[in-house]
C-alpha positions as CSV (number, residue, x, y, z in Angstrom):
1,M,104.2,45.0,119.1
2,V,105.0,48.9,119.8
3,S,103.1,50.3,122.6
4,P,101.1,53.3,121.7
5,V,102.7,56.7,122.6
6,K,101.0,58.6,125.5
7,A,99.0,61.6,124.5
8,Q,99.5,63.5,127.8
9,E,102.3,63.3,130.2
10,S,101.4,62.7,133.6
11,P,101.1,65.5,135.9
12,K,103.8,66.1,138.7
13,K,103.1,64.3,141.8
14,E,103.0,66.3,145.0
15,K,104.0,65.4,148.1
16,R,101.4,64.1,150.8
17,G,100.3,66.4,153.3
18,A,102.1,69.4,151.3
19,K,99.8,72.4,150.8
20,P,99.6,73.7,147.2
21,K,101.5,76.6,146.4
22,A,99.6,79.9,145.9
23,R,100.2,81.4,142.5
24,K,101.1,85.2,142.7
25,A,98.6,87.2,140.8
26,K,100.1,89.1,137.8
27,K,100.1,92.8,138.0
28,E,98.3,94.5,135.2
29,K,100.3,97.1,133.4
30,K,98.6,100.5,133.5
31,V,98.7,102.1,130.3
32,K,99.7,105.6,130.6
33,K,97.5,108.2,128.7
34,E,99.0,111.0,126.7
35,G,100.3,113.8,128.5
36,E,101.1,111.8,131.6
37,E,104.8,111.6,132.2
38,G,106.7,108.5,130.6
39,A,103.9,108.0,128.3
40,K,104.8,106.3,124.9
41,R,103.3,107.8,121.7
42,R,102.1,105.1,119.2
43,K,103.9,105.6,115.8
44,K,101.6,105.9,112.8
45,A,102.1,103.3,110.0
46,D,104.9,104.8,107.5
47,Y,102.8,105.0,104.5
48,S,103.0,107.8,101.9
49,S,100.9,108.0,98.9
50,Y,100.5,110.4,96.1
51,S,96.8,109.3,95.4
52,R,95.3,112.7,96.5
53,F,97.5,114.5,94.2
54,I,97.3,112.2,91.3
55,H,93.4,112.7,91.4
56,K,93.8,116.4,91.3
57,L,96.0,116.1,88.4
58,I,93.5,113.8,86.7
59,R,90.5,115.8,87.3
60,G,92.6,119.2,86.2
61,D,90.4,122.4,86.6
62,K,87.1,120.9,86.5
63,K,85.6,120.4,89.9
64,K,82.9,118.2,88.9
65,A,84.4,116.1,86.2
66,Q,83.7,112.5,86.7
67,V,87.1,111.2,85.9
68,R,88.0,107.7,87.6
69,I,90.6,105.4,88.0
70,T,90.9,101.9,89.3
71,S,92.6,101.3,92.5
72,R,95.1,98.9,90.6
73,G,95.8,101.8,88.1
74,M,96.3,104.2,91.1
75,A,98.9,101.8,92.4
76,I,100.8,101.7,89.6
77,V,100.9,105.3,89.0
78,N,101.7,105.9,92.8
79,S,104.6,103.5,92.5
80,F,105.6,105.4,89.5
81,V,105.8,108.6,91.2
82,V,107.4,107.2,94.5
83,D,110.2,105.5,92.2
84,L,110.6,108.7,90.2
85,F,111.0,111.0,93.4
86,E,113.5,108.5,95.0
87,R,115.6,108.3,91.9
88,L,115.5,112.3,91.5
89,A,116.2,112.9,95.5
90,G,119.2,110.3,95.3
91,E,120.8,111.8,92.4
92,A,120.3,115.2,93.6
93,G,122.0,114.3,97.1
94,R,125.0,112.8,95.2
95,L,125.6,115.8,93.2
96,A,125.4,118.0,96.2
97,S,127.8,115.5,98.2
98,H,130.3,115.6,95.5
99,A,130.1,119.4,95.5
100,N,130.7,119.4,99.2
101,V,127.7,121.0,100.2
102,K,125.4,120.1,103.0
103,T,122.2,122.1,101.4
104,L,120.5,120.6,98.6
105,S,119.9,123.5,96.2
106,S,117.8,123.9,93.3
107,K,120.9,123.7,91.0
108,A,121.5,120.2,92.1
109,V,117.8,119.1,91.5
110,I,117.8,120.7,87.8
111,A,120.7,118.8,87.1
112,A,119.3,115.5,88.6
113,V,116.2,116.0,86.3
114,K,118.4,116.7,83.3
115,M,120.4,113.3,84.3
116,Q,117.3,111.0,84.9
117,L,114.8,112.1,82.5
118,P,115.0,112.2,78.5
119,K,115.6,115.7,77.1
120,G,112.0,116.6,76.1
121,L,110.4,115.4,79.2
122,A,113.3,117.2,81.3
123,E,112.6,120.4,79.5
124,H,108.6,120.2,80.1
125,A,109.2,119.0,83.7
126,L,111.7,122.2,84.5
127,G,109.2,124.7,82.9
128,A,106.3,123.1,84.8
129,G,108.3,123.4,88.2
130,A,109.4,126.9,87.5
131,T,105.7,127.8,86.9
132,A,104.6,126.0,90.1
133,V,107.4,127.9,92.0
134,A,106.2,131.2,90.6
135,S,102.7,130.9,91.4
136,Y,103.4,129.6,94.8
137,S,105.8,132.5,95.4
138,K,103.0,135.1,93.9
139,S,100.1,133.5,96.3
140,T,102.2,133.9,99.4
141,G,103.7,137.2,98.7
142,S,107.3,135.8,99.3
143,A,108.5,137.7,96.4
144,Q,107.2,141.1,97.6
145,K,109.1,140.5,101.1
146,K,112.0,139.9,99.3
147,S,112.3,143.0,97.1
148,S,111.2,145.3,100.0
149,S,114.1,144.0,102.4
150,K,116.7,144.9,99.6
151,K,115.8,148.4,99.6
């Protein structure tokens, strides 16, 4: 007959008359607050989402429009936008490196858009991009500053 396995091991025997050793209290680590010397900042989770901008695009000019999208649909559109951005940025970076240029130029981005997207969609995207840059330049007044500095 096999003897049953002991569930617990026997504790270590201490010598008779020996005093039990006192355990040292663990030091509590002091958490340094922000602004203190040597304080580490907590990094936020690296999560970027285009959901705010997708909502603005869907809603359009109508501020009170009741347009909705499910969270699953938003996740799909967001992943599409992230993938497209990565592909365009990667292609533009490769074009810039082939030209032995350290700065990413608008020419490289335009060429990347033409290479990655179908012809009709690429033309539409480039036109919309040019309009967006023009309206931004107009709102910031950077076009006026450049023309006045040339004189």
